[in-house]
All heavy atoms as an XYZ file, in Angstrom:
826
protein
N      61.279    -63.965    -27.823
C      61.131    -65.242    -28.483
C      59.660    -65.529    -28.745
O      59.318    -66.105    -29.740
C      61.744    -66.333    -27.598
C      61.822    -67.655    -28.270
S      63.545    -68.078    -28.370
C      63.457    -69.590    -29.201
N      58.794    -65.090    -27.843
C      57.359    -65.324    -28.007
C      56.839    -64.580    -29.225
O      56.001    -65.081    -29.940
C      56.594    -64.871    -26.754
C      56.869    -65.723    -25.537
S      56.065    -67.314    -25.679
C      54.518    -66.962    -24.882
N      57.362    -63.356    -29.462
C      56.885    -62.577    -30.606
C      57.222    -63.293    -31.901
O      56.415    -63.361    -32.804
C      57.488    -61.178    -30.586
N      58.412    -63.853    -31.986
C      58.808    -64.601    -33.179
C      57.938    -65.822    -33.376
O      57.563    -66.157    -34.480
N      57.615    -66.476    -32.283
C      56.756    -67.655    -32.347
C      55.364    -67.274    -32.823
O      54.747    -67.981    -33.596
C      56.697    -68.321    -30.975
O      55.792    -69.400    -30.984
N      54.877    -66.144    -32.372
C      53.561    -65.664    -32.796
C      53.544    -65.357    -34.286
O      52.593    -65.666    -34.982
N      54.628    -64.719    -34.767
C      54.725    -64.422    -36.191
C      54.799    -65.707    -37.003
O      54.204    -65.815    -38.065
C      55.961    -63.558    -36.477
C      55.790    -62.109    -36.156
C      57.015    -61.335    -36.601
C      56.855    -59.870    -36.310
N      58.018    -59.104    -36.740
N      55.542    -66.674    -36.486
C      55.662    -67.962    -37.176
C      54.321    -68.673    -37.254
O      53.969    -69.239    -38.282
N      53.574    -68.609    -36.143
C      52.255    -69.261    -36.122
C      51.301    -68.537    -37.074
O      50.549    -69.171    -37.805
C      51.677    -69.302    -34.719
C      50.345    -70.049    -34.673
C      49.762    -70.146    -33.277
O      50.233    -69.520    -32.346
N      48.731    -70.954    -33.150
N      51.350    -67.201    -37.073
C      50.484    -66.430    -37.973
C      50.830    -66.739    -39.425
O      49.937    -66.898    -40.269
C      50.624    -64.933    -37.690
N      52.109    -66.864    -39.705
C      52.551    -67.192    -41.057
C      52.087    -68.592    -41.460
O      51.626    -68.807    -42.583
C      54.068    -67.095    -41.138
O      54.517    -67.457    -42.411
N      52.181    -69.535    -40.524
C      51.737    -70.910    -40.797
C      50.230    -70.950    -41.016
O      49.739    -71.641    -41.917
C      52.140    -71.836    -39.647
N      49.487    -70.202    -40.200
C      48.031    -70.140    -40.364
C      47.664    -69.522    -41.710
O      46.755    -70.005    -42.399
C      47.384    -69.352    -39.230
C      47.326    -70.047    -37.872
C      46.816    -69.076    -36.808
C      46.462    -71.289    -37.934
N      48.377    -68.465    -42.087
C      48.113    -67.816    -43.374
C      48.404    -68.784    -44.524
O      47.644    -68.849    -45.497
C      48.950    -66.547    -43.511
N      49.490    -69.550    -44.401
C      49.826    -70.519    -45.447
C      48.759    -71.611    -45.545
O      48.359    -72.013    -46.645
C      51.200    -71.139    -45.171
N      48.278    -72.080    -44.396
C      47.223    -73.096    -44.396
C      45.930    -72.543    -44.995
O      45.266    -73.214    -45.798
C      46.966    -73.611    -42.975
C      48.010    -74.559    -42.401
C      47.764    -74.782    -40.901
C      48.017    -75.885    -43.150
N      45.578    -71.323    -44.620
C      44.359    -70.713    -45.152
C      44.476    -70.506    -46.663
O      43.515    -70.749    -47.408
C      44.090    -69.385    -44.445
N      45.642    -70.087    -47.127
C      45.873    -69.897    -48.555
C      45.775    -71.233    -49.288
O      45.167    -71.317    -50.363
C      47.255    -69.254    -48.797
O      47.273    -67.976    -48.151
C      47.543    -69.083    -50.264
N      46.358    -72.263    -48.702
C      46.291    -73.607    -49.304
C      44.844    -74.075    -49.380
O      44.413    -74.622    -50.387
C      47.138    -74.584    -48.474
C      47.068    -76.019    -48.934
C      47.798    -76.214    -50.247
N      47.723    -77.620    -50.629
C      47.584    -78.028    -51.876
N      47.537    -77.166    -52.864
N      47.503    -79.306    -52.144
N      44.097    -73.862    -48.309
C      42.692    -74.286    -48.285
C      41.894    -73.556    -49.359
O      41.097    -74.149    -50.081
C      42.064    -74.041    -46.910
C      40.678    -74.649    -46.809
C      40.044    -74.413    -45.457
N      38.938    -75.308    -45.224
C      37.747    -75.215    -45.823
N      37.530    -74.280    -46.721
N      36.791    -76.067    -45.544
N      42.129    -72.264    -49.477
C      41.430    -71.468    -50.477
C      41.742    -71.973    -51.893
O      40.834    -72.099    -52.734
C      41.816    -69.994    -50.337
C      41.081    -69.006    -51.229
C      39.589    -69.026    -50.957
C      41.636    -67.600    -51.002
N      42.996    -72.291    -52.151
C      43.381    -72.810    -53.463
C      42.710    -74.159    -53.735
O      42.214    -74.408    -54.840
C      44.896    -72.950    -53.548
N      42.679    -75.025    -52.723
C      42.047    -76.337    -52.891
C      40.544    -76.206    -53.150
O      39.993    -76.899    -54.010
C      42.297    -77.209    -51.656
C      43.726    -77.711    -51.480
C      43.907    -78.315    -50.082
C      44.082    -78.721    -52.554
N      39.894    -75.320    -52.419
C      38.458    -75.108    -52.619
C      38.212    -74.566    -54.030
O      37.264    -74.976    -54.701
C      37.878    -74.171    -51.534
C      36.460    -73.724    -51.881
C      37.885    -74.874    -50.177
N      39.069    -73.677    -54.491
C      38.961    -73.163    -55.861
C      39.106    -74.270    -56.888
O      38.344    -74.340    -57.865
N      40.083    -75.154    -56.661
C      40.276    -76.288    -57.568
C      39.051    -77.197    -57.572
O      38.588    -77.632    -58.633
C      41.508    -77.109    -57.162
C      42.818    -76.377    -57.406
O      42.823    -75.351    -58.124
O      43.845    -76.840    -56.866
N      38.524    -77.495    -56.397
C      37.349    -78.358    -56.293
C      36.149    -77.718    -56.984
O      35.383    -78.396    -57.680
C      37.027    -78.662    -54.827
N      35.991    -76.419    -56.830
C      34.879    -75.712    -57.475
C      35.004    -75.760    -58.995
O      34.013    -75.997    -59.699
C      34.822    -74.259    -57.008
O      34.516    -74.190    -55.646
N      36.203    -75.532    -59.495
C      36.418    -75.573    -60.947
C      36.141    -76.974    -61.493
O      35.512    -77.126    -62.546
C      37.843    -75.139    -61.281
N      36.587    -77.986    -60.773
C      36.354    -79.359    -61.216
C      34.872    -79.725    -61.143
O      34.354    -80.423    -62.015
C      37.198    -80.334    -60.396
C      38.697    -80.272    -60.664
C      39.459    -81.109    -59.649
C      39.024    -80.722    -62.077
N      34.186    -79.228    -60.129
C      32.747    -79.475    -60.013
C      32.014    -78.839    -61.188
O      31.104    -79.444    -61.768
C      32.210    -78.935    -58.675
O      32.873    -79.630    -57.612
C      30.712    -79.137    -58.545
N      32.415    -77.637    -61.569
C      31.811    -76.978    -62.725
C      32.064    -77.793    -63.996
O      31.181    -77.927    -64.854
C      32.360    -75.563    -62.880
N      33.251    -78.359    -64.116
C      33.575    -79.186    -65.287
C      32.711    -80.448    -65.318
O      32.240    -80.864    -66.380
C      35.061    -79.541    -65.287
C      35.502    -80.394    -66.455
C      35.391    -79.706    -67.817
O      35.148    -78.491    -67.887
O      35.559    -80.403    -68.828
N      32.497    -81.071    -64.163
C      31.628    -82.254    -64.098
C      30.211    -81.884    -64.522
O      29.570    -82.627    -65.281
C      31.634    -82.891    -62.688
C      30.502    -83.885    -62.520
C      32.966    -83.580    -62.420
N      29.720    -80.748    -64.063
C      28.377    -80.307    -64.453
C      28.297    -80.091    -65.963
O      27.322    -80.491    -66.606
C      27.988    -79.038    -63.702
C      27.738    -79.202    -62.209
C      27.539    -77.844    -61.547
C      26.543    -80.107    -61.954
N      29.324    -79.466    -66.537
C      29.360    -79.245    -67.981
C      29.354    -80.579    -68.730
O      28.604    -80.768    -69.686
C      30.593    -78.426    -68.369
C      30.621    -78.014    -69.839
C      31.967    -77.447    -70.252
N      33.023    -78.440    -70.265
C      33.189    -79.367    -71.208
N      32.343    -79.465    -72.194
N      34.190    -80.221    -71.146
N      30.164    -81.511    -68.267
C      30.219    -82.825    -68.911
C      28.900    -83.578    -68.766
O      28.468    -84.272    -69.690
C      31.369    -83.658    -68.334
C      32.760    -83.286    -68.818
C      33.821    -84.003    -67.992
C      32.931    -83.607    -70.285
N      28.245    -83.448    -67.615
C      26.950    -84.111    -67.426
C      25.893    -83.529    -68.359
O      25.043    -84.265    -68.879
C      26.494    -84.026    -65.968
C      27.159    -85.078    -65.102
O      27.445    -86.185    -65.558
N      27.409    -84.748    -63.861
N      25.940    -82.224    -68.593
C      25.022    -81.614    -69.559
C      25.299    -82.138    -70.962
O      24.372    -82.463    -71.710
C      25.133    -80.088    -69.534
C      24.541    -79.458    -68.298
C      24.731    -77.961    -68.281
O      25.719    -77.440    -68.788
N      23.791    -77.259    -67.672
N      26.573    -82.207    -71.303
C      26.966    -82.743    -72.609
C      26.504    -84.186    -72.738
O      25.964    -84.594    -73.775
C      28.484    -82.645    -72.771
C      29.009    -83.190    -74.067
C      30.529    -83.046    -74.141
C      31.065    -83.654    -75.422
N      32.517    -83.507    -75.519
N      26.689    -84.966    -71.690
C      26.293    -86.368    -71.694
C      24.780    -86.506    -71.887
O      24.321    -87.372    -72.641
C      26.730    -87.056    -70.404
C      26.425    -88.539    -70.261
C      27.050    -89.350    -71.391
C      26.917    -89.044    -68.913
N      24.013    -85.660    -71.241
C      22.558    -85.710    -71.403
C      22.178    -85.456    -72.859
O      21.301    -86.142    -73.406
C      21.889    -84.692    -70.485
N      22.836    -84.518    -73.498
C      22.588    -84.248    -74.915
C      22.957    -85.430    -75.785
O      22.227    -85.794    -76.729
N      24.076    -86.050    -75.488
C      24.517    -87.219    -76.254
C      23.527    -88.370    -76.070
O      23.187    -89.065    -77.038
C      25.943    -87.646    -75.843
C      26.962    -86.576    -76.224
C      26.311    -88.981    -76.490
C      28.339    -86.785    -75.603
N      23.069    -88.554    -74.838
C      22.105    -89.633    -74.585
C      20.803    -89.402    -75.343
O      20.188    -90.350    -75.842
C      21.853    -89.775    -73.086
C      23.040    -90.373    -72.346
C      22.924    -90.343    -70.836
O      22.059    -89.613    -70.301
O      23.717    -91.044    -70.185
N      20.393    -88.156    -75.469
C      19.202    -87.845    -76.272
C      19.452    -88.187    -77.740
O      18.571    -88.710    -78.428
C      18.815    -86.369    -76.122
C      18.306    -86.008    -74.740
S      16.836    -86.943    -74.242
C      15.659    -86.318    -75.401
N      20.635    -87.898    -78.222
C      20.990    -88.230    -79.601
C      20.997    -89.746    -79.806
O      20.533    -90.246    -80.833
C      22.357    -87.624    -79.958
C      22.831    -87.918    -81.357
C      21.990    -87.262    -82.461
O      21.058    -86.487    -82.164
O      22.264    -87.553    -83.631
N      21.512    -90.490    -78.840
C      21.502    -91.959    -78.918
C      20.061    -92.449    -79.028
O      19.747    -93.294    -79.880
C      22.215    -92.594    -77.699
C      21.924    -94.086    -77.591
C      23.724    -92.354    -77.781
N      19.187    -91.931    -78.191
C      17.779    -92.339    -78.238
C      17.150    -91.997    -79.584
O      16.410    -92.800    -80.165
C      16.993    -91.695    -77.100
C      17.307    -92.206    -75.696
C      16.572    -91.363    -74.661
C      16.945    -93.671    -75.560
N      17.443    -90.797    -80.089
C      16.900    -90.386    -81.386
C      17.363    -91.336    -82.490
O      16.562    -91.781    -83.313
C      17.327    -88.953    -81.713
C      16.708    -88.421    -83.025
C      17.378    -87.138    -83.478
N      18.748    -87.314    -83.920
C      19.100    -87.831    -85.096
N      18.199    -88.299    -85.928
N      20.377    -87.927    -85.419
N      18.639    -91.669    -82.483
C      19.182    -92.566    -83.501
C      18.586    -93.969    -83.375
O      18.281    -94.610    -84.391
C      20.710    -92.606    -83.404
C      21.422    -91.323    -83.842
C      22.873    -91.340    -83.388
C      21.313    -91.139    -85.344
N      18.428    -94.434    -82.147
C      17.821    -95.751    -81.952
C      16.392    -95.784    -82.488
O      15.984    -96.753    -83.129
C      17.844    -96.140    -80.475
C      19.226    -96.476    -79.967
C      19.282    -96.674    -78.457
O      18.430    -96.191    -77.715
N      20.314    -97.373    -78.006
N      15.636    -94.722    -82.233
C      14.267    -94.643    -82.755
C      14.270    -94.603    -84.281
O      13.454    -95.265    -84.939
C      13.550    -93.412    -82.202
C      13.123    -93.490    -80.745
C      12.613    -92.125    -80.273
C      12.067    -94.558    -80.555
N      15.181    -93.824    -84.835
C      15.268    -93.722    -86.295
C      15.644    -95.065    -86.909
O      15.079    -95.472    -87.932
C      16.270    -92.632    -86.681
C      16.125    -92.172    -88.117
C      16.942    -90.927    -88.414
O      17.202    -90.125    -87.489
O      17.322    -90.771    -89.577
N      16.565    -95.766    -86.287
C      16.953    -97.103    -86.774
C      15.760    -98.045    -86.674
O      15.517    -98.848    -87.575
C      18.180    -97.641    -86.002
C      19.435    -96.871    -86.421
C      18.359    -99.142    -86.225
C      20.662    -97.141    -85.562
N      14.995    -97.913    -85.594
C      13.802    -98.744    -85.427
C      12.764    -98.489    -86.512
O      12.085    -99.412    -86.960
N      12.633    -97.234    -86.937
C      11.656    -96.876    -87.967
C      12.153    -97.186    -89.366
O      11.409    -97.673    -90.210
C      11.318    -95.385    -87.888
C      10.361    -95.012    -86.788
C       9.828    -93.596    -86.958
N      10.879    -92.599    -87.174
C      11.434    -91.858    -86.202
N      11.019    -91.998    -84.957
N      12.359    -90.983    -86.470
N      13.417    -96.859    -89.660
C      13.926    -96.913    -91.025
C      14.832    -98.112    -91.292
O      15.214    -98.344    -92.433
C      14.680    -95.625    -91.352
C      13.809    -94.391    -91.288
C      14.589    -93.135    -91.583
O      15.696    -93.235    -92.159
O      14.099    -92.057    -91.234
N      15.214    -98.814    -90.264
C      16.166    -99.906    -90.441
C      17.578    -99.430    -90.153
O      17.842    -98.236    -90.058
N      18.468   -100.383    -90.048
C      19.838   -100.107    -89.631
C      20.706    -99.733    -90.831
O      21.564   -100.502    -91.266
C      20.417   -101.302    -88.895
N      20.476    -98.519    -91.355
C      21.322    -98.031    -92.441
C      22.741    -97.810    -91.943
O      22.969    -97.540    -90.766
N      23.675    -97.905    -92.860
C      25.099    -97.798    -92.496
C      25.394    -96.476    -91.779
O      26.059    -96.464    -90.746
C      26.000    -97.943    -93.743
C      25.888    -99.367    -94.288
C      27.449    -97.600    -93.426
C      26.579    -99.569    -95.619
N      24.873    -95.373    -92.316
C      25.164    -94.065    -91.711
C      24.537    -93.956    -90.326
O      25.162    -93.456    -89.390
C      24.681    -92.927    -92.615
C      25.103    -91.559    -92.114
C      26.621    -91.406    -92.036
O      27.332    -91.695    -92.996
N      27.131    -90.968    -90.884
N      23.300    -94.418    -90.162
C      22.650    -94.350    -88.856
C      23.392    -95.194    -87.822
O      23.578    -94.766    -86.683
C      21.190    -94.819    -88.953
C      20.213    -93.856    -89.605
C      18.833    -94.502    -89.737
C      20.117    -92.569    -88.807
N      23.808    -96.383    -88.228
C      24.541    -97.257    -87.311
C      25.870    -96.602    -86.930
O      26.269    -96.618    -85.759
C      24.755    -98.657    -87.932
C      25.716    -99.481    -87.100
C      23.419    -99.371    -88.087
N      26.552    -95.999    -87.906
C      27.820    -95.318    -87.614
C      27.597    -94.130    -86.678
O      28.352    -93.925    -85.724
C      28.493    -94.844    -88.911
C      29.852    -94.203    -88.693
C      30.860    -95.142    -88.055
O      31.019    -96.286    -88.471
N      31.549    -94.667    -87.029
N      26.536    -93.349    -86.928
C      26.225    -92.213    -86.066
C      25.918    -92.684    -84.641
O      26.354    -92.067    -83.664
C      25.036    -91.428    -86.615
C      25.376    -90.680    -87.902
O      26.577    -90.559    -88.241
O      24.417    -90.204    -88.560
N      25.166    -93.778    -84.533
C      24.848    -94.333    -83.213
C      26.124    -94.781    -82.503
O      26.329    -94.484    -81.324
C      23.863    -95.497    -83.346
C      23.484    -96.212    -82.045
C      22.843    -95.255    -81.059
C      22.557    -97.392    -82.350
N      26.983    -95.463    -83.233
C      28.249    -95.921    -82.653
C      29.081    -94.727    -82.160
O      29.623    -94.753    -81.047
C      29.027    -96.727    -83.700
C      30.360    -97.197    -83.230
N      30.520    -98.179    -82.278
C      31.614    -96.803    -83.570
C      31.804    -98.376    -82.054
N      32.489    -97.551    -82.828
N      29.152    -93.678    -82.977
C      29.915    -92.486    -82.588
C      29.323    -91.831    -81.344
O      30.060    -91.406    -80.442
C      29.962    -91.484    -83.741
C      30.809    -91.964    -84.906
O      31.627    -92.874    -84.767
N      30.594    -91.375    -86.071
N      27.999    -91.739    -81.302
C      27.331    -91.129    -80.140
C      27.584    -91.960    -78.885
O      27.831    -91.413    -77.801
C      25.832    -90.978    -80.408
N      27.516    -93.279    -79.012
C      27.769    -94.153    -77.859
C      29.206    -94.011    -77.375
O      29.464    -94.018    -76.170
C      27.431    -95.598    -78.202
C      25.927    -95.837    -78.324
C      25.566    -97.207    -78.877
O      26.417    -97.836    -79.559
O      24.430    -97.641    -78.636
N      30.143    -93.868    -78.312
C      31.546    -93.667    -77.921
C      31.725    -92.323    -77.206
O      32.452    -92.231    -76.226
C      32.466    -93.729    -79.142
C      32.724    -95.134    -79.635
C      33.731    -95.152    -80.770
O      33.771    -94.255    -81.607
N      34.559    -96.195    -80.790
N      31.047    -91.296    -77.697
C      31.118    -89.983    -77.057
C      30.543    -90.044    -75.642
O      31.088    -89.439    -74.718
C      30.356    -88.940    -77.874
O      30.999    -88.709    -79.099
N      29.441    -90.776    -75.485
C      28.826    -90.924    -74.164
C      29.779    -91.640    -73.213
O      29.940    -91.233    -72.059
C      27.500    -91.677    -74.274
N      30.416    -92.691    -73.700
C      31.355    -93.436    -72.861
C      32.541    -92.554    -72.459
O      32.985    -92.583    -71.309
C      31.830    -94.690    -73.592
N      33.040    -91.754    -73.400
C      34.175    -90.865    -73.104
C      33.781    -89.807    -72.069
O      34.555    -89.514    -71.144
C      34.675    -90.206    -74.387
N      32.585    -89.232    -72.214
C      32.125    -88.227    -71.261
C      31.937    -88.837    -69.875
O      32.294    -88.230    -68.864
C      30.829    -87.575    -71.751
N      31.396    -90.049    -69.826
C      31.201    -90.736    -68.548
C      32.543    -91.010    -67.879
O      32.710    -90.775    -66.675
C      30.427    -92.051    -68.758
O      29.140    -91.745    -69.310
C      30.255    -92.816    -67.469
N      33.508    -91.476    -68.655
C      34.841    -91.756    -68.104
C      35.501    -90.473    -67.604
O      36.112    -90.453    -66.524
C      35.718    -92.420    -69.157
C      37.084    -92.811    -68.629
C      37.935    -93.533    -69.658
O      37.388    -94.111    -70.612
O      39.168    -93.525    -69.483
N      35.366    -89.394    -68.365
C      35.946    -88.115    -67.950
C      35.320    -87.649    -66.643
O      36.027    -87.173    -65.742
C      35.753    -87.069    -69.050
N      33.999    -87.794    -66.508
C      33.319    -87.418    -65.266
C      33.854    -88.230    -64.091
O      34.105    -87.675    -63.016
C      31.806    -87.634    -65.382
S      30.939    -86.320    -66.243
N      34.020    -89.519    -64.294
C      34.508    -90.377    -63.213
C      35.908    -89.959    -62.776
O      36.200    -89.900    -61.574
C      34.476    -91.839    -63.645
C      33.068    -92.397    -63.738
S      32.940    -94.068    -64.458
C      34.241    -94.953    -63.641
N      36.776    -89.656    -63.725
C      38.143    -89.240    -63.392
C      38.136    -87.923    -62.629
O      38.871    -87.746    -61.656
C      38.988    -89.119    -64.661
C      39.374    -90.450    -65.249
C      40.236    -90.297    -66.482
C      40.602    -91.659    -67.040
N      41.429    -91.550    -68.251
N      37.299    -86.990    -63.070
C      37.228    -85.702    -62.389
C      36.656    -85.879    -60.990
O      37.132    -85.257    -60.027
C      36.413    -84.685    -63.211
C      37.170    -84.339    -64.496
C      36.138    -83.426    -62.409
C      36.368    -83.508    -65.482
N      35.647    -86.714    -60.847
C      35.073    -86.962    -59.522
C      36.102    -87.580    -58.584
O      36.135    -87.260    -57.395
C      33.823    -87.829    -59.644
C      32.643    -87.060    -60.223
C      31.468    -87.920    -60.626
O      31.559    -89.172    -60.564
O      30.445    -87.340    -61.018
N      36.987    -88.435    -59.115
C      38.067    -88.994    -58.292
C      39.013    -87.885    -57.841
O      39.464    -87.866    -56.693
C      38.832    -90.062    -59.069
C      38.066    -91.351    -59.266
C      38.767    -92.332    -60.197
O      39.907    -92.055    -60.647
O      38.165    -93.381    -60.488
N      39.321    -86.950    -58.749
C      40.186    -85.819    -58.390
C      39.524    -84.950    -57.331
O      40.186    -84.477    -56.409
C      40.527    -85.004    -59.640
C      41.488    -85.738    -60.571
C      41.739    -85.032    -61.879
N      42.179    -83.660    -61.739
C      42.076    -82.749    -62.717
N      41.559    -83.071    -63.883
N      42.505    -81.522    -62.523
N      38.213    -84.743    -57.466
C      37.492    -83.945    -56.471
C      37.569    -84.627    -55.103
O      37.811    -83.957    -54.090
C      36.027    -83.718    -56.898
C      35.957    -82.785    -58.114
C      35.204    -83.141    -55.737
C      34.585    -82.713    -58.766
N      37.382    -85.936    -55.071
C      37.460    -86.656    -53.792
C      38.847    -86.520    -53.179
O      38.984    -86.341    -51.964
C      37.080    -88.125    -53.992
C      35.598    -88.315    -54.209
S      35.002    -90.005    -54.539
C      36.238    -91.073    -53.931
N      39.886    -86.593    -54.009
C      41.251    -86.433    -53.494
C      41.446    -85.028    -52.927
O      42.038    -84.860    -51.852
C      42.263    -86.711    -54.605
N      40.946    -84.036    -53.627
C      41.069    -82.655    -53.150
C      40.290    -82.481    -51.852
O      40.767    -81.809    -50.919
C      40.589    -81.661    -54.232
C      41.602    -81.625    -55.377
C      40.399    -80.259    -53.643
C      41.138    -80.837    -56.592
N      39.111    -83.079    -51.761
C      38.336    -82.992    -50.518
C      39.107    -83.608    -49.354
O      39.043    -83.117    -48.233
C      36.972    -83.649    -50.690
C      36.032    -82.830    -51.553
C      34.730    -83.533    -51.890
O      34.620    -84.772    -51.700
O      33.806    -82.841    -52.351
N      39.854    -84.674    -49.632
C      40.712    -85.263    -48.602
C      41.804    -84.301    -48.173
O      42.106    -84.179    -46.980
N      42.388    -83.608    -49.154
C      43.415    -82.613    -48.831
C      42.822    -81.460    -48.017
O      43.459    -80.963    -47.083
C      44.054    -82.071    -50.106
C      44.933    -83.073    -50.833
C      45.581    -82.462    -52.070
O      46.239    -81.403    -51.928
O      45.413    -83.035    -53.158
N      41.603    -81.040    -48.372
C      40.940    -79.970    -47.614
C      40.730    -80.415    -46.169
O      40.960    -79.644    -45.232
C      39.608    -79.558    -48.276
C      39.878    -78.843    -49.611
C      38.788    -78.657    -47.345
C      38.638    -78.616    -50.459
N      40.302    -81.656    -45.988
C      40.103    -82.178    -44.634
C      41.431    -82.173    -43.859
O      41.462    -81.833    -42.671
C      39.504    -83.581    -44.681
N      42.530    -82.531    -44.527
C      43.845    -82.496    -43.879
C      44.202    -81.076    -43.450
O      44.692    -80.847    -42.335
C      44.932    -83.028    -44.819
C      44.824    -84.524    -45.089
O      44.101    -85.225    -44.337
O      45.447    -84.988    -46.076
N      43.970    -80.116    -44.337
C      44.255    -78.714    -44.017
C      43.365    -78.253    -42.865
O      43.830    -77.567    -41.942
C      44.075    -77.816    -45.263
C      44.139    -76.333    -44.879
C      45.134    -78.142    -46.312
N      42.093    -78.647    -42.895
C      41.178    -78.266    -41.804
C      41.664    -78.813    -40.466
O      41.606    -78.117    -39.454
C      39.755    -78.755    -42.092
C      39.054    -77.940    -43.171
O      39.555    -76.853    -43.532
O      37.996    -78.396    -43.647
N      42.151    -80.053    -40.467
C      42.676    -80.630    -39.220
C      43.912    -79.859    -38.758
O      44.075    -79.573    -37.573
C      42.998    -82.117    -39.401
C      41.771    -83.010    -39.367
C      42.129    -84.491    -39.331
N      42.685    -84.964    -40.589
C      41.948    -85.332    -41.648
N      40.628    -85.265    -41.584
N      42.522    -85.754    -42.751
N      44.768    -79.500    -39.705
C      45.967    -78.736    -39.352
C      45.584    -77.356    -38.821
O      46.177    -76.881    -37.844
C      46.890    -78.612    -40.565
N      44.581    -76.734    -39.425
C      44.111    -75.437    -38.931
C      43.516    -75.570    -37.534
O      43.790    -74.734    -36.663
C      43.066    -74.847    -39.886
C      43.599    -74.192    -41.157
C      42.470    -73.934    -42.149
C      44.320    -72.897    -40.819
N      42.720    -76.602    -37.330
C      42.114    -76.817    -36.005
C      43.193    -77.035    -34.957
O      43.130    -76.490    -33.857
C      41.157    -78.000    -36.055
N      44.196    -77.819    -35.305
C      45.287    -78.093    -34.369
C      46.071    -76.813    -34.072
O      46.391    -76.522    -32.922
C      46.205    -79.157    -34.963
C      47.357    -79.557    -34.080
C      48.182    -80.647    -34.741
C      49.381    -81.006    -33.924
N      50.215    -82.019    -34.587
N      46.331    -76.035    -35.121
C      47.116    -74.815    -34.950
C      46.364    -73.751    -34.149
O      46.979    -72.966    -33.433
C      47.499    -74.254    -36.313
N      45.070    -73.730    -34.258
C      44.299    -72.689    -33.556
C      43.813    -73.126    -32.194
O      43.388    -72.310    -31.394
C      43.089    -72.238    -34.400
O      42.262    -73.365    -34.700
C      43.544    -71.580    -35.689
N      43.901    -74.437    -31.889
C      43.427    -74.914    -30.584
C      44.501    -74.794    -29.519
O      44.200    -74.897    -28.333
C      42.955    -76.365    -30.688
O      44.086    -77.228    -30.860
N      45.743    -74.651    -29.940
C      46.824    -74.582    -28.978
C      47.230    -75.969    -28.493
O      48.117    -76.120    -27.677
N      46.593    -76.992    -29.019
C      46.880    -78.374    -28.632
C      47.873    -78.968    -29.618
O      47.912    -78.583    -30.772
C      45.575    -79.167    -28.628
O      45.823    -80.519    -28.840
N      48.596    -79.904    -29.164
C      49.499    -80.634    -30.053
C      48.868    -81.941    -30.490
O      49.545    -82.857    -30.941
C      50.842    -80.903    -29.352
C      51.636    -79.637    -29.105
C      51.973    -78.888    -30.384
O      52.391    -79.534    -31.362
O      51.838    -77.659    -30.407
N      47.565    -82.065    -30.314
C      46.875    -83.263    -30.743
C      46.924    -84.367    -29.730
O      46.566    -85.503    -30.011
N      47.393    -84.061    -28.505
C      47.484    -85.080    -27.469
C      46.113    -85.304    -26.850
O      45.309    -84.389    -26.728
C      48.479    -84.658    -26.401
C      49.890    -84.501    -26.944
C      50.830    -83.889    -25.919
O      50.437    -83.740    -24.759
O      51.954    -83.550    -26.308
N      45.856    -86.518    -26.425
C      44.598    -86.829    -25.753
C      44.580    -86.161    -24.397
O      45.630    -86.036    -23.736
C      44.457    -88.345    -25.605
N      43.419    -85.697    -23.917
C      43.353    -85.033    -22.601
C      43.668    -85.996    -21.478
O      43.493    -87.150    -21.532
C      41.907    -84.547    -22.509
C      41.157    -85.124    -23.652
C      42.148    -85.731    -24.600
């Protein structure tokens, strides 16, 4: 019976480790996406500044104002996307912490009872 229990524990540990690895992969991919969006946002913000300067020099022509409006909308969309992804990353980090606690409990031989 002990051998079966050992196999069951090894299987549970392997499943937890696999889950943790998948979560870390997801968090890494999302972090890379946030970095990409932040780079895009920096470019958009530079375009907003350029358009604002051009409007300041040449006046608020219809096309310049429309371009500025479009750039500001793109910046807002990129910012919102970053925030949503960061929320997903935080949720995944919470799941990783849960898996880590389960791994610690499974490898300590304790059932989580206070000493």
